[in-house]
Biopython code that builds the backbone (N, CA, C, O; Angstrom):
import numpy as np
from Bio.PDB.StructureBuilder import StructureBuilder

atoms = [
    (1, "MET", "N", (0.839, -1.189, 0.000)),
    (1, "MET", "CA", (0.000, 0.000, 0.000)),
    (1, "MET", "C", (0.881, 1.249, 0.000)),
    (1, "MET", "O", (1.896, 1.326, 0.693)),
    (2, "GLU", "N", (0.460, 2.209, -0.793)),
    (2, "GLU", "CA", (1.222, 3.447, -0.931)),
    (2, "GLU", "C", (1.101, 4.306, 0.323)),
    (2, "GLU", "O", (0.038, 4.396, 0.937)),
    (3, "ARG", "N", (2.196, 4.922, 0.679)),
    (3, "ARG", "CA", (2.219, 5.791, 1.853)),
    (3, "ARG", "C", (1.751, 7.187, 1.475)),
    (3, "ARG", "O", (2.077, 7.691, 0.400)),
    (4, "ASN", "N", (0.997, 7.799, 2.350)),
    (4, "ASN", "CA", (0.547, 9.179, 2.183)),
    (4, "ASN", "C", (1.240, 10.033, 3.232)),
    (4, "ASN", "O", (1.350, 9.640, 4.393)),
    (5, "LEU", "N", (1.708, 11.209, 2.814)),
    (5, "LEU", "CA", (2.413, 12.109, 3.724)),
    (5, "LEU", "C", (1.564, 13.327, 4.019)),
    (5, "LEU", "O", (0.832, 13.815, 3.158)),
    (6, "THR", "N", (1.669, 13.813, 5.242)),
    (6, "THR", "CA", (1.044, 15.077, 5.614)),
    (6, "THR", "C", (1.927, 16.219, 5.093)),
    (6, "THR", "O", (3.079, 15.984, 4.728)),
    (7, "PRO", "N", (1.412, 17.427, 5.054)),
    (7, "PRO", "CA", (2.264, 18.552, 4.656)),
    (7, "PRO", "C", (3.506, 18.679, 5.548)),
    (7, "PRO", "O", (4.581, 19.031, 5.061)),
    (8, "GLU", "N", (3.369, 18.397, 6.832)),
    (8, "GLU", "CA", (4.515, 18.486, 7.744)),
    (8, "GLU", "C", (5.571, 17.436, 7.393)),
    (8, "GLU", "O", (6.768, 17.723, 7.412)),
    (9, "GLN", "N", (5.125, 16.230, 7.076)),
    (9, "GLN", "CA", (6.068, 15.169, 6.703)),
    (9, "GLN", "C", (6.749, 15.490, 5.378)),
    (9, "GLN", "O", (7.951, 15.269, 5.226)),
    (10, "LEU", "N", (5.995, 16.004, 4.430)),
    (10, "LEU", "CA", (6.586, 16.360, 3.141)),
    (10, "LEU", "C", (7.588, 17.495, 3.305)),
    (10, "LEU", "O", (8.653, 17.468, 2.689)),
    (11, "ALA", "N", (7.269, 18.482, 4.118)),
    (11, "ALA", "CA", (8.174, 19.616, 4.336)),
    (11, "ALA", "C", (9.497, 19.160, 4.934)),
    (11, "ALA", "O", (10.534, 19.769, 4.671)),
    (12, "GLU", "N", (9.478, 18.103, 5.729)),
    (12, "GLU", "CA", (10.724, 17.588, 6.317)),
    (12, "GLU", "C", (11.685, 17.067, 5.248)),
    (12, "GLU", "O", (12.892, 17.017, 5.488)),
    (13, "ARG", "N", (11.188, 16.685, 4.093)),
    (13, "ARG", "CA", (12.033, 16.161, 3.013)),
    (13, "ARG", "C", (12.860, 17.244, 2.331)),
    (13, "ARG", "O", (13.900, 16.962, 1.737)),
    (14, "TYR", "N", (12.389, 18.482, 2.421)),
    (14, "TYR", "CA", (13.004, 19.569, 1.665)),
    (14, "TYR", "C", (13.401, 20.708, 2.594)),
    (14, "TYR", "O", (12.531, 21.439, 3.067)),
    (15, "PRO", "N", (14.677, 20.877, 2.865)),
    (15, "PRO", "CA", (15.099, 22.013, 3.688)),
    (15, "PRO", "C", (14.640, 23.326, 3.045)),
    (15, "PRO", "O", (14.794, 23.530, 1.841)),
    (16, "GLY", "N", (14.088, 24.191, 3.853)),
    (16, "GLY", "CA", (13.638, 25.479, 3.347)),
    (16, "GLY", "C", (12.187, 25.494, 2.893)),
    (16, "GLY", "O", (11.631, 26.569, 2.668)),
    (17, "ILE", "N", (11.557, 24.330, 2.752)),
    (17, "ILE", "CA", (10.147, 24.255, 2.384)),
    (17, "ILE", "C", (9.358, 24.021, 3.666)),
    (17, "ILE", "O", (9.636, 23.085, 4.417)),
    (18, "THR", "N", (8.381, 24.872, 3.906)),
    (18, "THR", "CA", (7.581, 24.768, 5.128)),
    (18, "THR", "C", (6.165, 24.301, 4.777)),
    (18, "THR", "O", (5.763, 24.352, 3.615)),
    (19, "PRO", "N", (5.422, 23.852, 5.769)),
    (19, "PRO", "CA", (4.013, 23.544, 5.508)),
    (19, "PRO", "C", (3.249, 24.744, 4.947)),
    (19, "PRO", "O", (2.326, 24.574, 4.150)),
    (20, "ASN", "N", (3.627, 25.947, 5.356)),
    (20, "ASN", "CA", (2.978, 27.146, 4.798)),
    (20, "ASN", "C", (3.294, 27.323, 3.319)),
    (20, "ASN", "O", (2.435, 27.760, 2.553)),
    (21, "THR", "N", (4.513, 26.990, 2.908)),
    (21, "THR", "CA", (4.858, 27.027, 1.481)),
    (21, "THR", "C", (3.986, 26.053, 0.713)),
    (21, "THR", "O", (3.462, 26.388, -0.350)),
    (22, "LEU", "N", (3.828, 24.844, 1.247)),
    (22, "LEU", "CA", (2.986, 23.843, 0.588)),
    (22, "LEU", "C", (1.540, 24.330, 0.493)),
    (22, "LEU", "O", (0.873, 24.104, -0.517)),
    (23, "LYS", "N", (1.062, 24.989, 1.529)),
    (23, "LYS", "CA", (-0.295, 25.549, 1.508)),
    (23, "LYS", "C", (-0.421, 26.603, 0.413)),
    (23, "LYS", "O", (-1.417, 26.637, -0.309)),
    (24, "PHE", "N", (0.585, 27.458, 0.290)),
    (24, "PHE", "CA", (0.589, 28.477, -0.759)),
    (24, "PHE", "C", (0.598, 27.826, -2.136)),
    (24, "PHE", "O", (-0.128, 28.259, -3.030)),
    (25, "TRP", "N", (1.418, 26.783, -2.316)),
    (25, "TRP", "CA", (1.453, 26.070, -3.598)),
    (25, "TRP", "C", (0.103, 25.448, -3.924)),
    (25, "TRP", "O", (-0.331, 25.484, -5.076)),
    (26, "ARG", "N", (-0.571, 24.875, -2.917)),
    (26, "ARG", "CA", (-1.909, 24.309, -3.154)),
    (26, "ARG", "C", (-2.854, 25.405, -3.625)),
    (26, "ARG", "O", (-3.634, 25.203, -4.555)),
    (27, "HIS", "N", (-2.782, 26.563, -2.983)),
    (27, "HIS", "CA", (-3.630, 27.691, -3.351)),
    (27, "HIS", "C", (-3.369, 28.133, -4.801)),
    (27, "HIS", "O", (-4.302, 28.455, -5.537)),
    (28, "LYS", "N", (-2.096, 28.145, -5.195)),
    (28, "LYS", "CA", (-1.712, 28.563, -6.549)),
    (28, "LYS", "C", (-1.934, 27.469, -7.585)),
    (28, "LYS", "O", (-1.978, 27.748, -8.783)),
    (29, "GLY", "N", (-2.074, 26.212, -7.127)),
    (29, "GLY", "CA", (-2.218, 25.098, -8.071)),
    (29, "GLY", "C", (-0.886, 24.578, -8.564)),
    (29, "GLY", "O", (-0.815, 23.964, -9.629)),
    (30, "THR", "N", (0.176, 24.817, -7.800)),
    (30, "THR", "CA", (1.498, 24.314, -8.152)),
    (30, "THR", "C", (1.921, 23.292, -7.102)),
    (30, "THR", "O", (1.165, 22.994, -6.178)),
    (31, "GLY", "N", (3.121, 22.762, -7.247)),
    (31, "GLY", "CA", (3.595, 21.779, -6.282)),
    (31, "GLY", "C", (3.031, 20.401, -6.584)),
    (31, "GLY", "O", (2.327, 20.220, -7.578)),
    (32, "PRO", "N", (3.335, 19.437, -5.740)),
    (32, "PRO", "CA", (2.853, 18.075, -5.976)),
    (32, "PRO", "C", (1.331, 17.986, -5.825)),
    (32, "PRO", "O", (0.709, 18.764, -5.102)),
    (33, "ARG", "N", (0.754, 17.003, -6.540)),
    (33, "ARG", "CA", (-0.676, 16.745, -6.387)),
    (33, "ARG", "C", (-0.966, 16.367, -4.947)),
    (33, "ARG", "O", (-0.117, 15.790, -4.266)),
    (34, "TRP", "N", (-2.152, 16.689, -4.487)),
    (34, "TRP", "CA", (-2.547, 16.421, -3.117)),
    (34, "TRP", "C", (-4.019, 16.038, -3.102)),
    (34, "TRP", "O", (-4.733, 16.211, -4.090)),
    (35, "PHE", "N", (-4.454, 15.521, -1.973)),
    (35, "PHE", "CA", (-5.873, 15.229, -1.811)),
    (35, "PHE", "C", (-6.272, 15.505, -0.371)),
    (35, "PHE", "O", (-5.435, 15.571, 0.529)),
    (36, "ARG", "N", (-7.549, 15.662, -0.183)),
    (36, "ARG", "CA", (-8.080, 15.952, 1.140)),
    (36, "ARG", "C", (-8.911, 14.759, 1.601)),
    (36, "ARG", "O", (-9.724, 14.225, 0.847)),
    (37, "ALA", "N", (-8.696, 14.353, 2.837)),
    (37, "ALA", "CA", (-9.514, 13.345, 3.496)),
    (37, "ALA", "C", (-10.128, 14.032, 4.706)),
    (37, "ALA", "O", (-9.467, 14.223, 5.727)),
    (38, "GLY", "N", (-11.391, 14.399, 4.583)),
    (38, "GLY", "CA", (-12.009, 15.214, 5.627)),
    (38, "GLY", "C", (-11.357, 16.579, 5.624)),
    (38, "GLY", "O", (-11.302, 17.250, 4.594)),
    (39, "LYS", "N", (-10.866, 16.985, 6.771)),
    (39, "LYS", "CA", (-10.197, 18.293, 6.850)),
    (39, "LYS", "C", (-8.686, 18.180, 6.708)),
    (39, "LYS", "O", (-7.982, 19.182, 6.827)),
    (40, "TYR", "N", (-8.179, 16.985, 6.456)),
    (40, "TYR", "CA", (-6.730, 16.764, 6.400)),
    (40, "TYR", "C", (-6.241, 16.680, 4.954)),
    (40, "TYR", "O", (-6.927, 16.138, 4.087)),
    (41, "VAL", "N", (-5.055, 17.220, 4.708)),
    (41, "VAL", "CA", (-4.418, 17.204, 3.390)),
    (41, "VAL", "C", (-3.326, 16.149, 3.400)),
    (41, "VAL", "O", (-2.587, 16.011, 4.374)),
    (42, "PHE", "N", (-3.234, 15.400, 2.294)),
    (42, "PHE", "CA", (-2.207, 14.370, 2.145)),
    (42, "PHE", "C", (-1.600, 14.435, 0.753)),
    (42, "PHE", "O", (-2.206, 14.932, -0.196)),
    (43, "TYR", "N", (-0.383, 13.916, 0.665)),
    (43, "TYR", "CA", (0.341, 13.789, -0.597)),
    (43, "TYR", "C", (0.703, 12.320, -0.782)),
    (43, "TYR", "O", (1.286, 11.713, 0.116)),
    (44, "ARG", "N", (0.366, 11.740, -1.932)),
    (44, "ARG", "CA", (0.743, 10.359, -2.232)),
    (44, "ARG", "C", (2.209, 10.346, -2.650)),
    (44, "ARG", "O", (2.679, 11.250, -3.340)),
    (45, "GLU", "N", (2.923, 9.307, -2.220)),
    (45, "GLU", "CA", (4.346, 9.208, -2.583)),
    (45, "GLU", "C", (4.537, 9.170, -4.094)),
    (45, "GLU", "O", (5.501, 9.744, -4.600)),
    (46, "SER", "N", (3.645, 8.509, -4.827)),
    (46, "SER", "CA", (3.789, 8.451, -6.283)),
    (46, "SER", "C", (3.620, 9.833, -6.910)),
    (46, "SER", "O", (4.302, 10.156, -7.883)),
    (47, "ASP", "N", (2.727, 10.646, -6.368)),
    (47, "ASP", "CA", (2.560, 12.014, -6.875)),
    (47, "ASP", "C", (3.772, 12.878, -6.544)),
    (47, "ASP", "O", (4.165, 13.734, -7.337)),
    (48, "ILE", "N", (4.359, 12.653, -5.378)),
    (48, "ILE", "CA", (5.575, 13.379, -4.996)),
    (48, "ILE", "C", (6.706, 13.005, -5.945)),
    (48, "ILE", "O", (7.433, 13.877, -6.423)),
    (49, "ALA", "N", (6.859, 11.704, -6.220)),
    (49, "ALA", "CA", (7.921, 11.241, -7.122)),
    (49, "ALA", "C", (7.734, 11.811, -8.525)),
    (49, "ALA", "O", (8.707, 12.208, -9.167)),
    (50, "ALA", "N", (6.494, 11.855, -9.004)),
    (50, "ALA", "CA", (6.222, 12.420, -10.333)),
    (50, "ALA", "C", (6.563, 13.906, -10.357)),
    (50, "ALA", "O", (7.146, 14.392, -11.326)),
    (51, "TRP", "N", (6.206, 14.626, -9.303)),
    (51, "TRP", "CA", (6.511, 16.056, -9.225)),
    (51, "TRP", "C", (8.024, 16.285, -9.178)),
    (51, "TRP", "O", (8.541, 17.180, -9.846)),
    (52, "GLU", "N", (8.728, 15.476, -8.389)),
    (52, "GLU", "CA", (10.187, 15.605, -8.311)),
    (52, "GLU", "C", (10.825, 15.357, -9.676)),
    (52, "GLU", "O", (11.729, 16.086, -10.082)),
    (53, "ALA", "N", (10.355, 14.325, -10.385)),
    (53, "ALA", "CA", (10.904, 14.018, -11.715)),
    (53, "ALA", "C", (10.663, 15.174, -12.673)),
    (53, "ALA", "O", (11.525, 15.499, -13.489)),
    (54, "GLU", "N", (9.498, 15.793, -12.577)),
    (54, "GLU", "CA", (9.204, 16.942, -13.434)),
    (54, "GLU", "C", (10.100, 18.130, -13.091)),
    (54, "GLU", "O", (10.512, 18.867, -13.987)),
    (55, "GLN", "N", (10.403, 18.325, -11.827)),
    (55, "GLN", "CA", (11.300, 19.412, -11.430)),
    (55, "GLN", "C", (12.698, 19.191, -12.011)),
    (55, "GLN", "O", (13.336, 20.130, -12.487)),
    (56, "VAL", "N", (13.164, 17.944, -11.967)),
    (56, "VAL", "CA", (14.475, 17.607, -12.532)),
    (56, "VAL", "C", (14.465, 17.837, -14.042)),
    (56, "VAL", "O", (15.412, 18.401, -14.592)),
    (57, "ARG", "N", (13.383, 17.396, -14.720)),
    (57, "ARG", "CA", (13.284, 17.565, -16.163)),
    (57, "ARG", "C", (13.291, 19.052, -16.532)),
    (57, "ARG", "O", (13.975, 19.455, -17.472)),
    (58, "GLN", "N", (12.540, 19.856, -15.803)),
    (58, "GLN", "CA", (12.499, 21.291, -16.096)),
    (58, "GLN", "C", (13.843, 21.957, -15.835)),
    (58, "GLN", "O", (14.253, 22.836, -16.593)),
    (59, "ALA", "N", (14.526, 21.555, -14.784)),
    (59, "ALA", "CA", (15.842, 22.130, -14.490)),
    (59, "ALA", "C", (16.839, 21.768, -15.582)),
    (59, "ALA", "O", (17.653, 22.600, -15.984)),
    (60, "ALA", "N", (16.779, 20.534, -16.061)),
    (60, "ALA", "CA", (17.681, 20.103, -17.132)),
    (60, "ALA", "C", (17.384, 20.868, -18.421)),
    (60, "ALA", "O", (18.304, 21.227, -19.156)),
    (61, "ALA", "N", (16.118, 21.114, -18.692)),
    (61, "ALA", "CA", (15.742, 21.854, -19.898)),
    (61, "ALA", "C", (16.239, 23.295, -19.828)),
    (61, "ALA", "O", (16.643, 23.867, -20.841)),
    (62, "ARG", "N", (16.209, 23.878, -18.638)),
    (62, "ARG", "CA", (16.708, 25.257, -18.488)),
    (62, "ARG", "C", (18.221, 25.315, -18.677)),
    (62, "ARG", "O", (18.744, 26.332, -19.133)),
    (63, "ARG", "N", (18.927, 24.248, -18.337)),
    (63, "ARG", "CA", (20.377, 24.235, -18.475)),
    (63, "ARG", "C", (20.838, 23.818, -19.864)),
    (63, "ARG", "O", (22.001, 24.021, -20.213)),
    (64, "ALA", "N", (19.943, 23.237, -20.662)),
    (64, "ALA", "CA", (20.327, 22.740, -21.976)),
    (64, "ALA", "C", (20.742, 23.907, -22.862)),
    (64, "ALA", "O", (20.107, 24.962, -22.854)),
    (65, "PRO", "N", (21.809, 23.710, -23.623)),
    (65, "PRO", "CA", (22.233, 24.790, -24.533)),
    (65, "PRO", "C", (21.169, 25.010, -25.612)),
    (65, "PRO", "O", (20.508, 24.075, -26.063)),
    (66, "LEU", "N", (21.032, 26.257, -26.001)),
    (66, "LEU", "CA", (20.086, 26.576, -27.064)),
    (66, "LEU", "C", (20.674, 26.136, -28.393)),
    (66, "LEU", "O", (21.854, 26.356, -28.666)),
    (67, "SER", "N", (19.847, 25.517, -29.212)),
    (67, "SER", "CA", (20.317, 25.172, -30.557)),
    (67, "SER", "C", (19.855, 26.273, -31.516)),
    (67, "SER", "O", (18.667, 26.584, -31.610)),
    (68, "LEU", "N", (20.797, 26.831, -32.200)),
    (68, "LEU", "CA", (20.505, 27.922, -33.117)),
    (68, "LEU", "C", (20.209, 27.365, -34.500)),
    (68, "LEU", "O", (20.859, 26.411, -34.928)),
    (69, "PRO", "N", (19.257, 27.929, -35.198)),
    (69, "PRO", "CA", (18.956, 27.451, -36.553)),
    (69, "PRO", "C", (20.108, 27.746, -37.513)),
    (69, "PRO", "O", (20.824, 28.741, -37.398)),
    (70, "GLY", "N", (20.239, 26.839, -38.448)),
    (70, "GLY", "CA", (21.117, 27.129, -39.523)),
    (70, "GLY", "C", (22.430, 26.617, -39.603)),
    (70, "GLY", "O", (23.147, 26.904, -40.562)),
]
sb = StructureBuilder()
sb.init_structure("model")
sb.init_model(0)
sb.init_chain("A")
sb.init_seg("    ")
for serial, (resi, resn, name, xyz) in enumerate(atoms, 1):
    if name == "N":
        sb.init_residue(resn, " ", resi, " ")
    sb.init_atom(name, np.array(xyz, "f"), 0.0, 1.0, " ", f" {name:<3s}", serial, name[0])
structure = sb.get_structure()
């Protein structure tokens, strides 16, 4: 069974990221996918892994040299 993390548990994975940052990201519609169970917010590990992979992909794309036409 997949593990679900609370915002506090997820914030512990990333120095400098707080539960308030995660709340702001939820409000903006950014950050990892999340779900609500009653009044509690959770993040699935698979959604966290997908979000992390996308962050790596975007960072690599920003570092990639531009190819000039011609």
